[in-house]
N, CA and C of each residue as an Amber inpcrd file, in Angstrom:
protein
   480
  95.5910000 114.7760000 127.7620000  95.3440000 115.4330000 126.4320000
  94.3430000 114.4840000 125.6180000  93.4650000 115.0540000 125.1520000
  92.3600000 114.1020000 124.2690000  92.4860000 114.5970000 123.0110000
  92.3700000 113.4990000 121.9620000  92.5410000 113.9160000 120.5330000
  91.1850000 113.3570000 120.0610000  90.4770000 114.2720000 119.2670000
  89.2730000 113.9860000 118.3870000  89.4800000 113.8800000 117.1340000
  89.0230000 113.0580000 116.3390000  89.2280000 112.9860000 114.9730000
  87.7200000 113.3780000 114.2300000  87.9080000 114.5950000 113.5190000
  86.6380000 114.8120000 112.7100000  86.8160000 114.5190000 111.1850000
  85.6050000 114.1840000 110.6760000  85.6460000 113.8400000 109.2040000
  85.0690000 115.1120000 108.6810000  85.7340000 115.6190000 107.7120000
  85.1590000 116.7180000 107.1080000  84.8150000 116.3140000 105.5200000
  83.5940000 116.4930000 105.1560000  83.4370000 116.3790000 103.7940000
  83.9510000 117.2800000 102.8550000  84.6370000 116.7860000 101.8750000
  85.4810000 117.4420000 100.9560000  84.4020000 117.9910000  99.8600000
  84.6600000 119.1450000  99.2960000  83.8810000 119.5970000  98.2050000
  83.5300000 118.4900000  96.9820000  84.5080000 117.8970000  96.8080000
  84.5110000 116.9140000  95.7120000  83.2930000 115.7460000  96.0740000
  83.3770000 115.2410000  97.2560000  82.2750000 114.0930000  97.5890000
  80.8030000 114.9810000  97.8080000  80.8230000 116.0760000  98.3710000
  79.5720000 116.8130000  98.4580000  78.9450000 116.8450000  97.0940000
  79.9120000 117.5170000  96.2000000  79.2140000 117.5860000  94.7420000
  78.9910000 116.3020000  94.2320000  79.6110000 115.2570000  94.5890000
  79.3170000 113.9500000  93.9720000  77.9150000 113.5820000  94.4340000
  77.5870000 113.7030000  95.7870000  76.2710000 113.2000000  96.2530000
  75.3250000 113.9700000  95.4800000  75.5030000 115.3910000  95.4180000
  74.6270000 116.1910000  94.6720000  74.3510000 115.7050000  93.3230000
  75.3750000 115.2910000  92.4850000  75.2250000 115.0530000  91.1550000
  74.6370000 113.6230000  91.1390000  74.6740000 112.6600000  92.0480000
  73.9010000 111.3850000  92.0640000  72.3440000 111.8740000  92.3530000
  72.0840000 112.9390000  93.2650000  70.6810000 113.3180000  93.2380000
  70.0600000 113.9590000  92.1230000  70.9080000 114.5080000  91.4100000
  70.5410000 115.2100000  90.0530000  70.1460000 113.9500000  89.0590000
  70.9690000 112.9020000  89.0250000  70.7280000 111.8350000  88.1320000
  69.5590000 111.1260000  88.4810000  69.2140000 110.9000000  89.9930000
  67.9380000 110.4910000  90.3920000  66.7840000 111.2430000  89.9300000
  66.8560000 112.5840000  90.0200000  65.6460000 113.4530000  89.6290000
  65.5060000 113.4020000  88.2400000  66.5770000 113.4430000  87.3710000
  66.4950000 113.3020000  86.0210000  65.7000000 111.7870000  85.5250000
  66.2030000 110.8710000  86.3050000  65.4440000 109.5150000  85.9840000
  63.9000000 109.5330000  86.0870000  63.5540000 110.1230000  87.5330000
  62.2210000 110.0350000  87.6770000  61.4040000 110.9380000  86.7630000
  62.0490000 112.0310000  86.4120000  61.4420000 112.8130000  85.3020000
  61.1870000 111.9760000  83.8450000  62.3100000 111.4980000  83.6270000
  62.2200000 110.6080000  82.3500000  61.0220000 109.6720000  82.2020000
  60.6550000 109.2480000  83.2840000  59.5920000 108.2110000  83.3800000
  58.0910000 108.7280000  83.0030000  58.1370000 109.9370000  83.1240000
  56.8010000 110.5550000  82.8270000  56.7490000 111.4860000  81.4240000
  57.8970000 111.3310000  80.7270000  58.2110000 112.0730000  79.4490000
  57.8230000 111.0760000  78.3790000  57.6980000 111.4420000  77.3250000
  57.4860000 110.5920000  76.1240000  58.5620000 109.7120000  75.9520000
  58.2380000 108.3460000  76.0060000  59.4430000 107.2410000  75.8640000
  59.5810000 106.5830000  74.5290000  58.3740000 106.1200000  74.0700000
  58.1850000 105.5680000  72.7420000  57.2250000 106.4020000  71.8620000
  57.5950000 106.5770000  70.7280000  56.5900000 107.2860000  69.6630000
  56.0850000 106.1530000  68.8400000  54.8670000 106.0950000  68.5510000
  54.3380000 105.2190000  67.4840000  53.7660000 105.9220000  66.3270000
  54.0050000 105.3770000  65.2170000  53.7490000 106.1150000  63.9810000
  52.1020000 106.3950000  63.8840000  51.3970000 105.4280000  64.3730000
  49.9420000 105.5020000  64.2930000  49.4180000 106.2520000  65.3030000
  49.8740000 106.1940000  66.6280000  49.3540000 106.8660000  67.6700000
  50.3280000 107.9080000  68.2690000  50.0490000 108.4830000  69.4640000
  50.7600000 109.4490000  70.1430000  51.9650000 108.9720000  70.8720000
  52.8170000 109.6360000  71.2540000  53.8840000 109.2430000  72.1270000
  53.4330000 108.6510000  73.5240000  54.0310000 107.6990000  74.2720000
  53.6150000 107.0960000  75.4610000  54.8210000 107.1830000  76.2860000
  54.6140000 107.4670000  77.4860000  55.4410000 107.3700000  78.7350000
  55.6700000 106.1150000  79.1370000  56.9250000 105.8840000  79.8950000
  57.3760000 104.6160000  80.4890000  56.3520000 104.4660000  81.6390000
  55.9990000 105.4390000  82.2620000  54.8950000 105.2010000  83.3480000
  53.6100000 104.8690000  82.8510000  53.1490000 105.4850000  81.6340000
  52.0730000 104.9850000  81.0030000  51.8310000 103.5990000  80.6550000
  53.0910000 103.1540000  79.9670000  53.1880000 101.7630000  79.4360000
  53.0010000 100.8290000  80.6320000  53.5390000 101.1040000  81.8330000
  53.6430000 100.1790000  82.8750000  52.4560000 100.2650000  83.7010000
  51.9050000 101.4600000  84.0460000  50.7960000 101.4710000  84.9530000
  49.3090000 101.6620000  84.3450000  49.2480000 102.5570000  83.3760000
  47.9920000 102.9860000  82.7760000  47.6360000 101.9180000  81.8790000
  48.4820000 101.1200000  81.3260000  48.2200000 100.2570000  80.2670000
  47.5950000  99.0710000  80.9900000  47.9840000  98.7990000  82.2410000
  47.3990000  97.6480000  83.1230000  46.1210000  97.9600000  83.7720000
  45.2520000  99.0030000  83.1530000  43.9910000  99.1450000  83.6640000
  44.0650000 100.4570000  84.5970000  45.2130000 101.0840000  84.6860000
  45.2560000 102.2400000  85.4140000  45.2800000 102.1400000  87.0200000
  45.1280000 100.6670000  87.5720000  45.1830000 100.3910000  88.9060000
  46.7490000 100.6040000  89.5060000  46.6830000 100.5990000  90.8750000
  47.9490000 100.6220000  91.6230000  48.6140000  99.3220000  91.5530000
  49.5530000  99.2470000  90.5380000  50.4140000  97.9580000  90.4730000
  51.6520000  98.1920000  91.1840000  51.7990000  97.5810000  92.4240000
  53.0040000  97.6140000  93.2390000  54.2350000  97.0760000  92.3360000
  54.1600000  96.0240000  91.5990000  55.3220000  95.7060000  90.9670000
  55.8580000  96.5930000  89.9810000  54.9270000  97.2180000  89.1940000
  55.3960000  98.3810000  88.2610000  55.9800000  99.4440000  88.9340000
  55.4420000 100.0380000  90.0050000  56.0290000 101.0960000  90.8200000
  57.3620000 100.6790000  91.2740000  57.4400000  99.3780000  91.9410000
  58.8620000  99.1000000  92.2730000  59.9650000  99.0160000  91.3830000
  59.4190000  98.4110000  89.9850000  60.3990000  98.3670000  88.9760000
  60.8170000  99.9030000  88.5030000  59.9230000 100.7390000  88.5560000
  60.0810000 102.1360000  87.9470000  61.0100000 102.8590000  89.0940000
  60.7510000 102.8990000  90.3990000  61.0630000 103.8200000  91.2000000
  61.9860000 103.0470000  92.2790000  61.8780000 101.7460000  92.5710000
  62.5390000 101.0330000  93.6350000  64.0260000 101.3660000  93.8120000
  64.7910000 101.1230000  92.6130000  66.1450000 101.1680000  92.6910000
  66.6050000 102.5990000  92.9010000  65.9150000 103.4870000  92.0310000
  66.4830000 104.9240000  92.1510000  66.1790000 105.5180000  93.4350000
  65.1410000 105.0120000  94.2060000  64.8400000 105.3960000  95.4880000
  65.9400000 105.1220000  96.4620000  66.3250000 103.8660000  96.4210000
  67.6030000 103.4770000  97.1370000  68.8580000 104.3840000  96.9220000
  68.8690000 104.6400000  95.6590000  70.2550000 105.4910000  95.3200000
  70.0420000 106.7930000  95.9830000  68.7630000 107.3700000  95.8210000
  68.4530000 108.9600000  96.2180000  68.6620000 109.0410000  97.8460000
  68.1920000 107.8480000  98.4430000  68.2050000 107.8370000  99.8810000
  69.6950000 107.7150000 100.4560000  70.4650000 106.9420000  99.9090000
  71.9010000 106.8320000 100.0200000  72.6710000 108.2400000  99.8320000
  72.3070000 108.8630000  98.8030000  72.8770000 110.1890000  98.4380000
  72.3580000 111.2810000  99.5820000  71.1260000 111.1860000  99.8970000
  70.7650000 112.1040000 100.9760000  71.5170000 111.8700000 102.2610000
  71.6140000 110.7840000 102.7490000  72.3900000 110.4210000 103.7820000
  73.7320000 110.9510000 103.7110000  74.3580000 110.6800000 102.6020000
  75.6380000 111.1840000 102.4330000  75.9110000 112.7110000 102.4550000
  74.8090000 113.3780000 102.1150000  74.9380000 114.8770000 102.0760000
  74.8670000 115.5100000 103.3380000  73.7480000 114.6310000 104.3260000
  73.3130000 115.2540000 105.5120000  74.1520000 114.5130000 106.5520000
  74.5580000 113.5140000 106.7030000  75.1740000 112.9070000 107.8780000
  76.7120000 112.8460000 107.6910000  77.1110000 113.3530000 106.7400000
  78.6920000 113.2450000 106.4950000  79.1600000 111.9710000 105.9000000
  80.2850000 111.6570000 105.5200000  80.6160000 110.4610000 104.5800000
  81.3500000 109.6200000 105.5390000  81.2690000 108.2410000 105.1930000
  81.9040000 107.1560000 105.7720000  82.2520000 106.2970000 104.7170000
  83.6000000 105.5040000 104.8310000  83.9090000 104.6110000 103.7910000
  82.7820000 103.5800000 103.3290000  82.1650000 103.1320000 104.6010000
  81.0240000 102.1620000 104.2140000  79.7820000 102.8840000 103.3410000
  79.7130000 104.0180000 103.5100000  78.5010000 104.7630000 102.7610000
  78.9130000 104.8580000 101.3510000  80.1270000 105.0580000 101.1080000
  80.6460000 105.3870000  99.7390000  80.4360000 104.0640000  98.9340000
  80.9870000 102.8790000  99.6180000  80.7980000 101.5050000  99.1620000
  79.2780000 101.1880000  98.9300000  78.2970000 101.5950000  99.8780000
  77.0110000 101.2710000  99.5990000  76.5410000 102.1620000  98.5540000
  76.7130000 103.3460000  98.2830000  76.4310000 104.1080000  97.1520000
  76.8080000 103.5090000  95.7500000  78.1140000 103.1830000  95.7830000
  78.7580000 102.4370000  94.5030000  77.8790000 101.1600000  94.1620000
  77.6280000 100.3820000  95.2660000  76.8210000  99.1050000  94.9210000
  75.5080000  99.4470000  94.5630000  74.8550000 100.4000000  95.2270000
  73.3970000 100.6350000  94.8390000  73.3220000 101.2290000  93.3580000
  74.1530000 102.1730000  93.1310000  74.2720000 102.7030000  91.6480000
  74.5790000 101.7260000  90.6340000  75.4000000 100.8550000  90.9410000
  75.7430000  99.8760000  89.9180000  74.8010000  99.0380000  89.6920000
  74.1100000  98.5110000  90.8080000  72.8710000  97.5680000  90.5180000
  71.9470000  98.3190000  89.7880000  71.4120000  99.3690000  90.1370000
  70.3180000 100.1750000  89.5150000  70.8200000 100.5530000  88.1720000
  72.0060000 101.0770000  87.7420000  72.3790000 101.3850000  86.3920000
  72.3210000 100.4880000  85.4500000  72.9690000  99.1260000  86.0050000
  73.2530000  98.0510000  85.1140000  71.7050000  97.4200000  84.6890000
  70.8860000  97.3370000  85.6960000  69.4530000  96.9680000  85.4750000
  68.7420000  97.8310000  84.3720000  68.8300000  99.2660000  84.5000000
  68.3800000 100.0880000  83.6440000  68.9480000 100.2600000  82.2300000
  70.2600000  99.9470000  82.2580000  70.9960000 100.1330000  80.9490000
  70.5500000  98.8020000  80.1250000  70.3700000  97.6100000  80.7760000
  69.7600000  96.5150000  80.2190000  68.3110000  96.8080000  79.5620000
  67.4590000  97.5920000  80.3280000  66.2340000  97.8560000  79.8120000
  66.2940000  98.9220000  78.6710000  67.0520000  99.7440000  78.6480000
  67.4440000 100.6600000  77.4660000  67.9210000 100.0600000  76.4200000
  68.9240000  99.0340000  76.5190000  69.2950000  98.1870000  75.3370000
  68.0240000  97.3560000  75.0250000  67.4560000  96.8200000  75.6890000
  66.1760000  96.0900000  75.3030000  65.1530000  96.8440000  74.4710000
  64.9810000  98.1150000  74.8840000  64.0130000  99.1720000  74.3870000
  64.3720000  99.3540000  72.9200000  65.8670000  99.6770000  72.7630000
  66.4750000  99.9320000  71.5310000  66.3810000  98.8720000  70.5700000
  66.6250000  97.5310000  71.1040000  66.5290000  96.3390000  70.3090000
  65.2300000  96.1770000  69.7710000  64.1310000  96.3690000  70.7310000
  62.7930000  96.4470000  70.1240000  62.3500000  97.5220000  69.0520000
  63.0450000  98.4670000  69.2100000  62.6800000  99.6450000  67.9950000
  63.3740000  98.9430000  66.6930000  64.4320000  98.3350000  66.7590000
  65.1060000  97.7140000  65.5860000  64.3190000  96.6320000  64.9870000
  63.4230000  95.8810000  65.7970000  62.8590000  94.6320000  65.4860000
  61.9530000  94.8440000  64.3170000  61.7020000  93.9450000  63.3860000
  60.8800000  93.9480000  62.2070000  59.4030000  94.1800000  62.6580000
  59.1600000  93.6230000  63.8260000  57.7290000  93.7330000  64.2590000
  57.1050000  95.1130000  64.4880000  58.0860000  95.9220000  64.8270000
  57.6680000  97.2770000  65.5900000  58.0860000  98.4280000  64.5900000
  57.8670000  98.2380000  63.3330000  58.1110000  99.4040000  62.4540000
  57.3140000 100.6520000  62.8950000  57.9410000 101.6780000  62.6130000
  57.1400000 103.0040000  63.1040000  57.3490000 103.2510000  64.5610000
  58.1320000 102.5430000  65.4370000  58.4260000 102.8920000  66.6980000
  59.5300000 103.8770000  66.8190000  59.5610000 104.9030000  67.5250000
  60.7160000 105.8260000  67.6090000  61.0220000 105.8300000  69.1390000
  62.2210000 106.2620000  69.2970000  62.7940000 106.5440000  70.6870000
  62.5040000 108.0350000  70.9160000  61.9130000 108.3280000  72.2000000
  61.4880000 109.7220000  72.2860000  62.4050000 110.2820000  73.4660000
  62.2400000 111.5750000  73.8570000  63.0810000 112.3000000  74.8230000
  63.2840000 111.6610000  76.2380000  62.1450000 110.8500000  76.6400000
  62.1790000 110.1830000  77.9740000  63.2640000 109.1640000  77.8980000
  63.3540000 108.3850000  76.7340000  64.4260000 107.2300000  76.4950000
  65.7720000 107.8670000  76.6160000  66.0580000 108.9060000  76.0710000
  67.2930000 109.5120000  76.0050000  67.7010000 110.1380000  77.2590000
  66.4780000 110.9160000  77.8850000  66.9640000 111.3210000  79.1820000
  67.2520000 110.4860000  80.1710000  66.6760000 109.2980000  80.1160000
  66.8620000 108.1850000  81.0540000  68.3890000 107.7400000  80.9180000
  68.7350000 107.5430000  79.5200000  70.1550000 107.2430000  79.4560000
  71.1980000 108.1940000  80.0980000  70.8000000 109.5520000  79.9020000
  71.6780000 110.5960000  80.5110000  71.6310000 110.6320000  81.7520000
  70.3990000 110.2530000  82.6540000  70.3150000 110.3430000  84.0720000
  71.1060000 109.2710000  84.5540000  71.2910000 108.1300000  84.0120000
  72.1300000 106.9040000  84.5350000  73.4870000 107.4710000  84.5370000
  73.9300000 108.0990000  83.3690000  75.2580000 108.4660000  83.2430000
  75.6120000 109.5920000  84.3190000  74.7350000 110.3570000  84.4750000
  75.0350000 111.4850000  85.6910000  75.2110000 110.9290000  87.0140000
  74.3820000 109.8820000  87.2680000  74.5310000 109.2780000  88.7010000
  75.7370000 108.4350000  88.9410000  76.1820000 107.8850000  87.4890000
  77.5310000 107.1470000  87.5220000  78.7360000 108.0230000  87.8660000
  78.6980000 109.2030000  87.1780000  79.6680000 110.2050000  87.1720000
  79.5630000 110.6780000  88.7900000  78.3290000 111.0570000  89.3600000
  78.3460000 111.3290000  90.7050000  78.9580000 110.4020000  91.6800000
  78.7390000 109.2140000  91.3010000  79.2920000 108.0670000  92.1520000
  80.8130000 108.0350000  92.1470000  81.3330000 108.3130000  90.9520000
  82.6920000 108.3940000  90.8340000  83.4720000 109.5740000  91.4180000
  82.6220000 110.7080000  91.4690000  83.2210000 111.7700000  92.1770000
  83.2970000 111.6250000  93.6540000  82.3430000 110.7980000  94.2810000
  82.0630000 110.5080000  95.6920000  83.2840000 109.7120000  96.0260000
  83.6340000 108.6700000  95.2180000  84.5610000 107.6420000  95.3760000
  85.9550000 108.3320000  95.3190000  86.2250000 109.2840000  94.5410000
  87.4430000 109.8130000  94.4770000  87.6630000 111.0920000  95.4840000
  86.5340000 111.5220000  96.0480000  86.5310000 112.7350000  97.0100000
  87.4150000 112.1550000  98.3140000  88.3240000 112.9190000  98.5010000
  89.1940000 112.5020000  99.6400000  88.8210000 113.0450000 101.0380000
  88.8580000 112.3040000 102.0160000  88.4790000 112.9530000 103.3030000
  89.7440000 113.5820000 103.9220000  89.2350000 114.5000000 104.6660000
  90.5130000 115.3420000 105.3680000  90.1210000 114.9740000 106.8390000
  91.0590000 114.6200000 107.6100000  90.8410000 114.3130000 109.0390000
  91.5800000 115.4310000 109.6910000  90.8550000 116.1270000 110.5630000
  91.5080000 117.0520000 111.3710000  91.4950000 116.7160000 112.8830000
  92.5980000 116.7360000 113.5400000  92.7920000 116.4500000 114.9040000
  92.9760000 117.5190000 115.8140000  91.8520000 117.5830000 116.6870000
  91.8010000 118.7160000 117.7190000  92.3070000 118.1040000 119.0090000
  93.2180000 118.8800000 119.5850000  93.7260000 118.4890000 120.9660000
  93.2150000 119.4410000 121.9820000  92.7400000 118.7550000 123.1300000
  92.2470000 119.7150000 124.0960000  93.0060000 119.1700000 125.4160000
  93.6220000 120.0520000 126.1340000  94.3130000 119.8780000 127.2710000
  93.2370000 119.6350000 128.4650000  93.1450000 118.7380000 129.3270000
  92.2360000 118.6550000 130.3120000  92.9910000 118.3690000 131.7070000
C-alpha cells in the first residue's frame, strides 16, 4: 500500500498570490503616472524623474531602483500561482514583499517630507504617489492572505 501526499492550494492562498500580483501591477502603473506636480510646470512621473531627467538614456541603476524589487515580488507570486505552494515559497514571498515595501515606504515618506520642505513650495503629490502607496498596501495584504492560507493535504492510497 503506497501513500502519496498531494498539496492542494486553498482558495485563500491562490487569492493572496493574485492580490500580490495586482499590487505589483499597480506599482508599475504608478511609476508612469504623474507623481509630483509643480506650481510652475506640469506634473512629472517617477519614471520621468529618474530616467528622462538623466538625459533619456538607458540608466540601469534607475531601472533597477524602480522595477527590480517589484519584479522579484511578481516572479515569486507567479511561481506560487503556477507551481503550487510550499512553506519555503510563502517565506520567500514574505521576505521579498517586506524588503520591497519597506524600501518604497521609505521613499514615499521622503517624498512627502520633500513636499513639506520650505525649499519646495508649490510641490504637490499627484495620483502616482498615492497609487504607489495603495499598491504597496495591496501587496502586503496579499502576502498576509498567502501566509494565512492553509494547506490541505490529501492522502491517496493505492493497493499494489
